[in-house]
N, C-alpha and C positions, 0 to 999 in steps of 0.2 A: 896681363892680369893673372894672378896666382890661381892655382887649382883649388877647388873647394876642399875644405878639411872635413866636412860632414857629408853624409849621404844626401842626395837631392830628395826633395819632397815629391811624392807622387803627384802628377798633374791631373786634376779632375777633368773629365770629359763631359761636355754638354750633352744632355739627353736629347733624344729625338732624331739621331742620325739614321739614315736609311742605307741599305746596300747600294753600292755603286755610286750613288749621288751624295752620300753623306748628309751634310746639313744644307746642301744646295737648295732644296725645296723651301726650307725655312728662310734662307737668305733671299730667295726670289719672291716669296709670298708676303712675308712680314719681317723685312730686314731690320727695321728700327726696334720693334719690340724684342726681336730675337737678340740683337747685339746688346741691347740694354739689359736684358735678363741675365746675361753672363756674369754680371758683377756679383750676383748672389752665390756663385759657385767658387769664387776665389779670385786672387789677384792675377793669376795666369790660368786660362782655361783652354783646353784642347777641343778643337772642332775639326770636322773633315769637310773639305771642299772637293767633291767627288771622292776618290779614294785617298786623296792626299791630306795628311794632317796639317793643321795650322794652329798657332798658339796665339790666343787673343789676350792682350794685356789690358786689364781693367783698372789698374791703379795708375793714376797720372804720374806718380813719383817714379814708377818703373818705366813708364813711357819716356820720361825725360832721360832715364839711363840709356834707353835704346837710341834716342835721338841725339843726346849730348855726351854724357859721361863715357859710355861704351860704344859710341857711334862707329868706331872702327870695326867692331865685331858684328854690327847689324847694317849691312850694306843696302843701298837702294835697290830694291828688287821685290820679288814675289809676284803672285798672280795679278794683283792690281796694276803694278807697273809693267808687267809683261803685256797686259791688254792695252794699256795706255800707249806703249811704244809702237803698237800697230799703226796708230795715226799720228802720234807726236814724234815718232822717230827717237833720235837721241838729243832732244832738246835739253835745256839746262835742268828741267824738272825731272827728267826720266833717265838721263845718261848715268851709267854706273859710276860709282865712286872711283876716284883716281886722278891722274894727271889731266885727262881730257876734261873732266868736270871742272877742275880748278882753273884750267886755262879758259874754258868757255865762260865760266862765271865771271872771271876777271875781265874778259873782253866785253861782257854785257853790262857789268856793274855801272859804268858811266851813264847808261840809258836811264837808270832809275835813281840817280841822285836828285835831291830836291831842286837844285838849281836847274837841271836839265828838264825836269818835269814842268817847272814853272814856265819855261819857254813855250810850252804848248797849252798853258792854262787858259788863256783868253780864247784860243781857237776851240778848245773843248767846251767852254761856257757858251760861246756863240752857237755851236752845233746843238748842244742840249736845249738851249732856250728856243731855237727855231723848231725843234721837233716836239718839245713839250707844248709849245704854244699852238701847234697845229692839231692837237687832239680835239675831237668834236666835243662841244660842251653838252652836258646833261644827257650823254648817251653812254650805254655800257661799253667799257673797254676791257679787253683781255690784258690785265696788268702785267702778268708774267711775260707774255709775248712782247708787250710794249717796252718793258724794262730790258729785255734781251736785245730788242732792236736799237734802243738808245745806247746801251752800253757798247754794242758792237760798233755803231756809227762813231761814238766818241773814241773808242779804241782805234779805229781806222784813221781818224783825223790826227790823233796824238802820235800814232806810230808811223804811219805812212805819209802824213800830211794831207793837204786838200787835193781834190781833183781826181780821185780814183773813179773809174767807171762805175756807174750806178748798179750794173748787173752783179758786180762782185758782192756788194753788201747783201743783195737779195738772196744770192745763192749761199753765201755763208750762213745767213739766218736760217735758211731751209735745211741745210745739211747738218748743222751742229747737233740739234736735238736727236736726230736719228743716229748719228755717229755715237753719241753718248749712250743711247740705249743699247746699241750693239756692243759697246765696250763693256758695260756692266754685265751684259749677258756672257761675255767671254770670261769675266772674272768669276762668276758664281757657278758656271757650268763646268763639268769635267772636260779636260783638254781634248779627249777623243771626240766629243760632240762638236766642239768648235773647229775641229780640223776636217770634218766631213764636208763634202760639196753640197751642203744644204742651201736652199734659196736665201735664208737669212744670212748665212755666212758669206755667200757670194755678193749679196747686196751690200753688206758691210764693207767688203773689200772694194767694191766699185765706188762707194761714197768716199772712202778714204783716198782713193786714187783721184777722184774729182776735186777733193779738197786740196790736194797737193798741186794740181794743175792751176787752181784758182790762186793759191798763194804765189805760185811762180809768176802768174800774170801780174799780181799786185807788186811783186818785187821788180819785175821788168818795167812796169809803168812808173814806179818811183825812180828807177835808175835813169830812164831815158825819156820820160814824159809821154809815152805812147801807149795807146790802148790796143788790145788784141784786134788784129785786122787792119791796123794802120800800116803805113809804109815801113816803119822801123820794125814792127812785129813781123812783116813779111820778108825782111831781109836787109833793108837799108839801115844804116847805123843811126843812132840818135843824133849824131852831129850833122848827118846829111839831111835829116828831117827838120831838126831844130838846132841851129848852131849854138844857141844859148841854153840848151837843155840842162846842163849842169848848174847854171846860174838859176834857172827857174826852179830846179829841184831844191837848191839851197834855200830859196826864198819861201817855198811852200813848207819846208821844214819837216818835222817828224822825228820821233825818237830813233827810228830805224836807221836814220842817217849815220848814227854812231857805228852801227855794225857794218854798213857798206864801206866804211873806211878801213875795215879789216877783213874784207871779203876774201882776199887772197889767203889769209890765215885760216878762215873758217871753211871756205868752199861753199858752192851753191846749195848742196844738199843740207849742210848745217844751217845756212840761212833759212831754208824752208822749215827745218825742224824748230828753230827758235821762234819764227813767226807763228807757226801753228800752235806752239806751246802758249805763247802770249794770247793768241786768239781764244783758245779753249778757256783760259783763265778769265778773260774779259767777259765772255758770254755767260759761262756757267756760274762762277762764284759771285761776280758782281751783280749780274742781273737777278739772280736768285735772292741775294741779300736784300736788294732794293724792293723786290716784290713783297717779301715777308715784312720788311720795315713799314711799307705803306699799309699793309693789312693791319699791323699792330697799331700804327698811329690812328687809323680810322676807327679802331675800337677802343682807343684810350684818349678821350677828349683832353684830359689834363696834360698828357704828353704832347699832344698837338698844340695846345695853347702855349706851353713853354717853348716849343720849337719856334713857333711864329713870333713870340715875343723876343726871343734871342735874335732871330734873323732881322726883325724890325729895328732892334737897338743897334745893330751893326751896320745895316745897309740903308736904314731910313726908307726913302722912296725910290732909291736907285737900284738898278740891277746888280746882281752879285758880281764881285770881282775876285780874282784869284787870291789876292792878299787878304781877303776876308776870312778865308777858311780857318786860319789859326785862331780866329776869334769866335768860333762856333763850337765850344767844347760840348755843349749838351747834344748837339746834332751828332757828334762823333760817338757819344755814349749811347745814343739811341741805335745807331748803326752797329756798334759793338755788341749791344744786347741782342740785336737781330741775328748777328753771326753766332753769338753764344747759344741762343735758344734753338736755332735751326741747323747748327753743325759748323760749317756748311757741308763739309765732307763727312761721310759717315763710316768709311772703311779705307784704311791706308795700310800698306804692307812694307815690311823690310824682309831681308833674308839673312839668316844666321850664317856668318862666315866661318864659324867653328863651333864645336860643342861649347856651350856656355851656360852657366847657372844664372838665372834671373829670378829674383824673389824667392830663391830656394828651389826653383824648378829647373830641371835640365832641359835646355833647348838644343836639339841635335843640329849639327852642321847641315846646312842646306834647307832647313825648315823655314816656312813662311811665318813671320811674326806680324800679327795684325794689331793695329791700334785705331781707335775711333775718337776723333774730336767730338762727335755727337755724344758718345757715351760719357766721356770725361766731363763735358760741359752740361750734363744732366745729372751729375753726381751731387746728391743733396748734402753730402758732408763738406763740399767745397762751394756749392751754389744753393743756398737754402731756397726752398720753393722753386725748384728748377723750371717748372712749367709756367711760372709767372713771369710776365714781361716787365722787367724792372731796370730801367736805364740807370737808376741811382746806385745800383750795386757796383758801378764803375767809377764812383766818386773816389777822389784821391785817398781818403782815409780808409776805404774798404778794399781797394785794389790789391794790396799785398796778400790778402786772404785768398784771392781767386787767381792770381797771376800764374801760378804753377800749373793750373788746370785748364787754362785757355790756350789751346794748341791749334787754333784754326789755321794759322799760317805756318805750322810746323815749328821747329826749333833747331838749334845747332847749326852746323855748317850747311845743311840742306834747307834752311828756312827759306820761305818763299821770297825770291828776289824782287818780285813786283809788289810787295806789300805797300810801299810808299805810294806807288801809282794807284793801287786799289783804293786807298783811303781818299786820295784826291778825287778820283772819279766818283766814288760813293757820295762824298759830301757835295760835290758840284751838282749831281743829279737830284739828290734829295732837296737841297736848298732851292733849286730852280723850280721843281714841282710845287713847293710851298709858296714861292713867290708868284708864280703864274696863276695858280688855282687857289682861290680863297677857301674852297671847301671841297671835300671829296668824301664819298661814302661807299661802303660795300653793298653790292647789289646781288651777289651770288651767296650761296650757303658758305659757311666758314670752310676754307680749304683744308684738305687733309694732306699731311706731309707724305711725300712720295720719294723714296730713295732711289736715285739713279746713280750718277757720279756724285752729284750734290743732292741735298734734301730740298726738293722743290714743291711748290703747291700744285695739287692736281687740277684745280680750277680756281680762278680768282678773277672776278669781274667787279669793276668799280665804275662809278660815275664821277666826273669832275665838273664842278660848277663855277661859273665865272664871277659870282658874287656870293657873299656869305648868307644872304637872305633868299637865294634862289630856291 
């Protein structure tokens, strides 16, 4: 890239920074209003996270330069990814750019082909239908917790196959919210605080260590069909315990089978990293999106009616099948609008690999560059009435206007590798809820958006009724 021929434009600094902590207090107390307010100061705005400056890109066209056009000059890094690496390790979402990322992404790509995902489709639908059908009728449910539980269980079935020990799912569900809260704390606080031997820092490290141990148990179970405490786990080989273990593993399936075939290339630590990366995405982004989607549907009778009519026209009176998903375009638009309105991520970082001019502003080498899907997807110049839930904004004749600002899955060579899987899981769960429960309603106050790693509802209770007249 050629050197600039004109002097860089001075970069505006956001007001409200404090000594030592910079804008950390604003990011902790009111992150969404704060990040959204930066648009009024310019297309690139300087903030401080602790004493360290960071450059927030508020123009989606410039963000696409960071992610696509000039991606070589903005590498995967910054405080956000430094914190994520504490528990994700060097998974495909967090590993630095270069040969390792390209190799690992190439090895993982077959897991997420449409054909490979389809092989797990029926098992995913069966799992979801069993769990959704077990909800108590006409009793308040914690929808956010339920969505996380269902997305996790569906993820485990799709990735590891059937038959995992029950305690793994329970521990995963309990650990992940606390790990996410600890992670965002590491992002917004000065590094010297997160390095102190404080109880919160020690607890975060302990939870991450436990998560790794659980993932290792899941991998071992998938490889040899044994649970912790069994003979194989205590030293006997899988062949000694079950001569047909490899055949049983093949029959139970799972997307992770693809990676086990290249374990020698990746190594056990890398297998852990990739499994944890997939797990975090399954719980945080998918579960959060579904919770917000159900909240919006409950408050929009016309949207709910169109969803139910579309589902009835495709499935009639039979349960959902995997091949039905492509015939449910309105359900996909509803889910895409839920992702658009609520982020789902609100703060992502890159690191400048060299001094570079972006939008006329000089970004110094080594600086954090921040971009926000939430901010871009609430830009009224690209999404009119951004606070209004409008699935029709995703109709084919309107999409070109919004495409460049919808960055929930990222863009460029680091675009989310699991996007296809996410859409399948989202549509399966939403359609199954609608099929099993003829009516549902909000029973708590309207939830407030709470920014952790994702933008989640702070409280969301609903009742599900077994007939429309109940």
